[in-house]
C-alpha atoms as one frame of an Amber mdcrd trajectory, in Angstrom:
protein
 124.684 -37.233-351.933 121.487 -36.990-353.955 120.219 -33.764-355.491 117.387
 -33.629-352.968 119.742 -33.952-350.017 121.986 -31.266-351.514 118.999 -28.927
-351.733 118.139 -29.824-348.153 121.658 -28.929-347.033 121.532 -25.599-348.885
 118.093 -24.914-347.421 119.555 -25.326-343.936 122.303 -22.852-344.835 119.598
 -20.490-346.080 117.782 -20.861-342.752 120.891 -19.693-340.885 121.387 -16.819
-343.320 117.774 -15.764-342.888 118.204 -15.624-339.101 121.200 -13.335-339.612
 119.317 -11.119-342.064 116.357 -10.741-339.701 118.624 -10.035-336.733 120.590
  -7.424-338.668 117.376  -5.720-339.777 116.030  -5.630-336.203 119.154  -4.357
-334.404 118.661  -0.676-335.287 115.182  -0.843-333.724 115.717  -2.974-330.625
 119.340  -2.142-329.913 122.270  -4.355-329.051 121.608  -3.996-325.325 118.115
  -5.490-325.648 119.296  -8.185-328.071 122.128  -9.311-325.806 120.178  -8.934
-322.576 117.918 -11.382-320.784 114.890 -10.124-322.754 112.582  -9.884-319.794
 111.148  -6.718-321.293 108.537  -6.971-324.010 109.928  -7.451-327.512 109.827
  -4.215-329.482 107.163  -3.789-332.152 109.242  -3.853-335.311 108.347  -1.720
-338.313 109.397  -1.494-341.923 112.169  -3.784-343.140 112.745  -5.242-339.665
 109.104  -6.312-339.416 109.108  -7.760-342.923 112.290  -9.769-342.311 110.940
 -11.024-338.981 107.731 -12.195-340.695 109.673 -13.723-343.609 111.799 -15.726
-341.177 108.704 -16.891-339.304 107.029 -17.895-342.554 110.084 -19.907-343.609
 110.261 -21.661-340.261 106.617 -22.755-340.557 107.317 -24.909-343.602 110.958
 -25.840-342.953 110.260 -28.836-340.647 107.806 -30.244-343.199 110.395 -29.870
-345.961 113.153 -31.475-343.890 110.919 -34.384-342.919 109.633 -34.956-346.442
 113.084 -34.947-348.065 114.596 -37.201-345.406 111.658 -39.605-345.519 111.811
 -39.785-349.318 115.499 -40.609-349.070 115.052 -43.169-346.292 112.272 -45.127
-348.022 113.969 -45.120-351.415 111.592 -42.649-353.060 114.208 -39.965-353.716
 113.402 -39.581-357.406 113.671 -36.815-359.979 110.283 -35.570-358.731 111.771
 -35.222-355.242 114.741 -33.335-356.675 112.492 -30.988-358.672 110.347 -30.346
-355.621 113.335 -29.726-353.375 114.844 -27.415-355.975 111.642 -25.443-356.370
 111.328 -25.113-352.603 114.933 -23.929-352.158 114.983 -21.414-355.014 111.556
 -20.031-354.113 112.565 -19.602-350.473 115.740 -17.840-351.596 113.820 -15.478
-353.889 111.176 -14.946-351.193 113.634 -13.009-349.004 114.207 -10.051-351.343
 110.611 -10.033-352.599 109.377  -9.751-349.014 112.107  -7.257-348.064 111.137
  -4.997-350.947 107.403  -5.442-350.342 106.799  -6.738-353.861 103.090  -7.489
-353.814 101.759  -9.840-355.238 105.130 -11.390-356.187 105.892 -12.323-352.601
 102.751 -14.470-352.483 103.434 -15.992-355.896 106.974 -16.948-354.861 105.619
 -18.407-351.610 103.115 -20.482-353.637 105.962 -21.851-355.772 107.708 -23.006
-352.591 104.519 -24.786-351.521 104.334 -26.486-354.919 107.898 -27.675-354.380
 107.015 -29.077-350.973 103.939 -30.801-352.405 106.053 -32.396-355.169 108.365
 -33.860-352.537 105.337 -35.194-350.655 103.852 -36.658-353.853 107.108 -38.500
-354.467 106.391 -40.435-351.267 103.158 -41.889-352.675
């Protein structure tokens, strides 16, 4: 397995972990009964940590399909180079660091860390050229 594919695998693990973190942060506000019900009622308006973790998860899921596609395409067309590995690594580590920076409300660090993840994604895309 290449370095890029390893980072992709760990990024998928991180995606599952982030779902769990967001769910755990929201349970005190929406309650187990709402979470395990049919959810016909309106979703609660989350505040504080629950809201930040919900937004962090949503932000991650916006770029995740692009990252998955770029890494897999680079691998499939034989362009999985050191640039791809660097980009995938930057994306993974930035997304990992993004969780606590968003949870703690570390402004402007949250945005800086997000920008690093975008740079990582762009490096993977450049490796396709």
